[in-house]
N, C-alpha and C positions, 0 to 999 in steps of 0.2 A: 504494500500500500504506500503510495506516495505521501511523503510528509506534507503538512500544510504549507502552501506557497505563501510566503510572507513578504511584504514590501516595506517593512519598518526601516526607517532611515533613508529610504529612497524618495526622490522628488520627481513627480511626473507632471508634464504638461499634457492636457487633453484639449484639443481644439474642437469646437462645435459641441461643447460638453453641457450646454444648457438644456438639451432635450434629447430624446431618442437614444440612439446608440451611445453617443458621447456621455450622456447622463448615466447610462448603465455602467459604462467603463469607469467613470469618475467615482461613482458611489462604491463600486466594488473595490477599486484601488484604495479608497479611503477606509473601507471596512478592514482591509488587510494591512493597514499601517502606513500607507504612502502619504506623503505631503502632496496635495493635489492643487495645481493651478487650473482652475476651471475657466477656460477661455471660451467666450461666446459673445459676440456683439449684439446678439438678439435680432438678427435679420429675419425677414420672411423667407419662405422656402425658395423664392426666386432671387434672393440676395439683396432685396431692397429693405430700407428702413433700419431701425435699431431699437433695442430695448434691453436695459440693464437687468431686468428682473430674472430672466432664466438663469444666467450665470450666478447671480447672487443667491437665488433660491437653492441651487444645487450645492454651492459652497456652504450655505447655511445648513443644509441637510447633513452634510458630512461632519460639520462641527457639532451639530446637535447629537450626533451618534458617537461623539467622542474623538472624532478624527481631526485632521488639520487640513484646511483648505482656504484658498483665497480666490475671489472672483477676478476675472480679467476680461475687459471688453475690447481689447485691441483687435484691429482689423488685419487679418493675415494677408490680405491682398496688397497691403502697403508695406514696403520693405522695412522701414523704420519701426512701424508699429509691430510687425512680426518679430523683429529683434528685441523689442521692448518686453515681449512675453518672456523671453529667456532671461533678460535682465531682472524682471519681476520675480521669477522663480529663484534666482540666485540671491537676490537681495533679501527675499523673505525667508529662505530656508538654507542658504549657504552652499547649495550645490544643485545640479540637475542631472538626472540619470535616465529619464524616460521621456521620449517625445512620441505621443500618440496622435497622429494626424488623422482626424476624423471629419473635420468641418466640410460641409458640402451644400451646394445649391442645385437646383434643377430648372431647366426651361425647355420643356418638351414641345417639340413640333417637328414635322418632317423636314428633311434637308432642303427641299425646294422652298419652304416657307421660313426657314430659320434665318434670322438676321446674323450677320457676322458679329455684331455686338454681343449676341447670345453666346457665341463660341468664345469670345474673349472673356466674358464675365464668368463663364463656367470654368475655363482653364485658369483664370485668375485665382479662383478659390481652390479648386481641387488639385491642380498641378502646381502652379506657382506659389500658392499659399503654403503647400507642403514643402516646397523647395526653400522658401524664405525662412520658415520657422526652423527647419532642419539644418539649413546652412548656418543660421545664427547659433544653434546649439552645438554643431559639429566640433568646433575647436575645443570646447569644454569637455565633451565626451572623449575625444581623442587624448587630450592632455591627462585626464584622470584614469585612462586605461579602463574605462567602463562606460557603456552606453547601450541603450535599447531604443530602436526606432521602429515604429509601425506605420506603414502606409495603408490607405484604404483603396482597394481596387473594386472591380464589380464585374458580374456576369454580363452586364450591359456592354462591356468591352470585349471580354474573352469569348462571348458567344454572339453578342449583338442584340440590340433592342430597338424596336421601331420608334422613331422619333427622338432618339438619344444619341445622335452622331457626335455632338459635342461632349456630352457626359461620358459616353463609352470611350471616346478617344483619350480624354484626360485621364480616365481611370486606368487605361491600359498603359499609358505613358509612365505611370507610377511603377509599373512592374519593371520597366527598363531602368528606372532610377534605383529601385530596390536591388536589382542584380548588380549594378555597378558599385553602389555604396557598400553592399555586403562584402565585396572583394576589398575595397579600400579600407574598410573598418576592421577587418578580421584581425590584423596584427595588433590592434589596440583594444581587442575585446569589445568592439562596438558591433552589435548584431542587428541586422536590418531585415525585417520581414513585412508581409502584407496580409491583410484580412479582406476577404470577399464576403461581405455579410448579406444575408437575406433577412430583413426585419421590417416590421410595420412601423414606419416613421412618417413624419410630415411629407417626405418625398413620395411616399406610396399612397397618400390620401387620394381617394377616388379611383384607385386602381385595384385594391384588394377587397375581397368580400369580408364581412365580419367574421366568418368562420376561419378564413385564412389569417386574419389579423390575430386571432386568439392563439394560433400556432406559431406566430412569428414575433414573439416578444423580444425586444432588444436584449433582455437579460440572458436569453439563450445563446447569444453570440459572445457574451462577455468571457466565458471560460477560455475560449480559443484566443481571444485578443489578449487577455492577461497572461496566458502562458507564453505568448510570443514576445512579451516584454519582460519576462521574469528572469531571474538569475540563470536558470538552466535553459533559456530560450535557444532554439536553433538559429541559423542565419540563412538568408536567401531562400526562404520558404514562404509560399502563399497558401493560405488555408481558406476554403469556402466553408461558411458556417451559417446555419439557420434552422429553426424548427427542431433543434436538438440533434441535427445531423452535421457531420463534419467530413471533409475530404480535402485532399491536396490538389492544388491547381498547378499544372506544369506546362511549359512549352515543350512540345514533343516533335519527334521526327521519326522516320523509318530508316531502314538500311539504305545506304546510298546505291544508286543504280548507275552503272557505267554504260553509256550509249554504245551500241554496236556500229562501228564504222565512224565516219566523220560526224562531228557535232553540228548537225544542221537542224533547222527548225523542223524539218520533216522527221528526222530521226528522233527528236524530242517528242513530237506528237505521237509517233508510233509507240514510244515507250511510256507515254504519259500514265496509263492505267497502273503500270507497275510503280512508277515514281510516286504517284498519289495514293497508293494503297495505305490503308490505316491499320493493317494487322502488324503485330510485332513492334509497336511504337515504344520509344524510350526517350528519356530526357534529351533535350537539344545539346549537341556538342559542336565544337568548331570543326570545320573540314580539316582533314589531316594536313593538307598543304598550308593551312593557316596556323598550325600549332608549332 
């Protein structure tokens, strides 16, 4: 039986922690002893507006239960404000150990109807917001030889989802960031992972039935998220979690095929069914000529 996973003495930033998944993560971290910086500017699900009450309420819940938490309303899409979250954590608790990038917005519409401003707004939160906060934290994590970073990806990107070209693209970009930072952080015990959650949140309002919502509580994703930022976390791992079910998400490939004869378009077309076969898949590796 695994010993209780404890975060006493660790300091965690959770972005988008005022509601939904972020709230579930923050509360569970607080229950397990972490100092929690509850970051949330209180925007609407499309990224507009602001409201201090969500972050303050969650921080208050953690403190009321005997934990340590502060609210932070900084906007992660602004570089200086994103860096200020890291400064806030260190000023309040003396160190920073965990960055849990959860904040998100959504602006669903088909690609032909989607404004480029929507793309930029969604990328600003999901991708660049995660970059800005993590980049501000990175030197501290590397210097102290300890850090845990979690990005939030989505099946909207790994599988695709109608009307979510911007959202799915931003979420999948974070997997590329995870893969690279996991390599760069490994020598300094900075482990980087991703969570692909399925949960009933504001983003899914109007999409899920009441029956589905009852099975997709954000709290059911928290066990995977917290393990991925714990002392014994793996690195370079993406986990899909929801409704009490968990699986690993991988980039995969099959065995390489060498074309018979000259490498022409026709030869490739003739071999395509073998090249694109999905049996015998394994995790992506670099071509031998590139290693």
